[in-house]
C-alpha positions, 0 to 999 in steps of 0.5 A: 390165277383164272379170273370169275365173274362174281355178282351180287344177287337179291335173296335166292340168287334173283336179280330184279326186286319190286317194292311199293310206297303208299302215304298218308296211312288213310282208310283205303290202306286196308283194301290196299294191304289186302291186295298186296298180301293176295298177290305176295307184294311188300309195301312201305307205308308212310304215316303221319302220327300226328293227324290221326285224331284230326276231323275229316270232311269226307270218306277218303280223308279218314285215317288208320288208327295208330292202335290198328298199325301193328296188325294191319301193316304186319309183313310191311314196313311202316315208315315216317311222313313227319307228325303233321306233313309240313313242307319240310324244306321250309321249316327250321331246322329244329322243327325238321328234326322234331317233325321226323324223331317225335313221328318215329318215337310214336310209330315205334311205341305202337309197332314194338321196331325201329322205323327207319325211313321216310317219305318226304311231304309234299315231296319236299326236301333239300340238303338240311332236311337230308342232314337232319334225317340222318341225325334222326337215324332214317336210313331211307327217304323216297322222293316224288320224282320218277326216273321211269327206269329200273336203276338201283338208287345211289342214295337212299336218302334221295330215292327216286321210285320208277313212277307213280301208279298214276303214271301212264307209263305203268303198264308199259314199265310193268311188262318191261320189267317182268321181261327183263332177263339180263342176270349180270345187273340188278334191277328195281321197280319201285311204284309209289302213291296214295290208296285214296287216290284208287277212291277219287278217281275210282280206279282200284283195276290199275293197282289190281291189274298191276298186282296180278300181273307182277305179283307171285313170280319166282324170279322176283324178290318182293320187299319193302324199302328197309329190306332193300337197304338193309340187304344191300348194305350186307351184301357190301360188308361181305368179303371175298378172297382175291382168288375168288375161291371163298367168301367171308359173310360178317353180317347176321343174314344170308346174302347170295352171290352169283360166281360164274352163274352158279348161285351161292347162299353166303350164310351169316358169320361163316367162310363160304367155298366159291 
């Protein structure tokens, strides 16, 4: 038997993925979403369903109406950020569950699809919060701890991003990410922040320059958080023969493999010759 190098790839045989995550659902998301759409970027937008109608003191604090979510964030992901944005690790367990499940329920009513992601409000979480998320059907949750690297996460409920857009390393990291070429690895760049920060800091050029630099690249998969989670789960279910000559994909979506530097699509529900 001749051994072969068989690797999991991202869709289309790609080995790099870029994802973004923005919190609070403030009015500046309108401009940010338009920018993402222009350059083919995908974002996960974490919103608080219970704060939309609260009074605001300045234009930066105005929030997107829930009625606008479905159209504005079309093609992106809307995820939970809890109902009222508490420092949730300090909350009783019952409140942890209520803050998440009620946010999820209200968002699903508005969006018409299941909401399975979250960003920790104030970056607050512990093992009890993670357990509560599991009980609420949440599949991924973002922290505020920067890795300054491109590794895939080992735990999607403790998902550390590469960096915030406010990090001074953003430009250097984006250049490094673009130039990554070793296809035996899977790379992920994950940028997060708040859209209103561009208004407060008067620096929309930061995200505009970033989008121009990393957007519309043929070798990058642009995905929301949940798209990454779902794809990697499907990839983990692929059944490859011992000889490496065929593979069965039991999932409902295609998965891609690299076999001796050749990219092969495993279509859903069929056995594919490698």
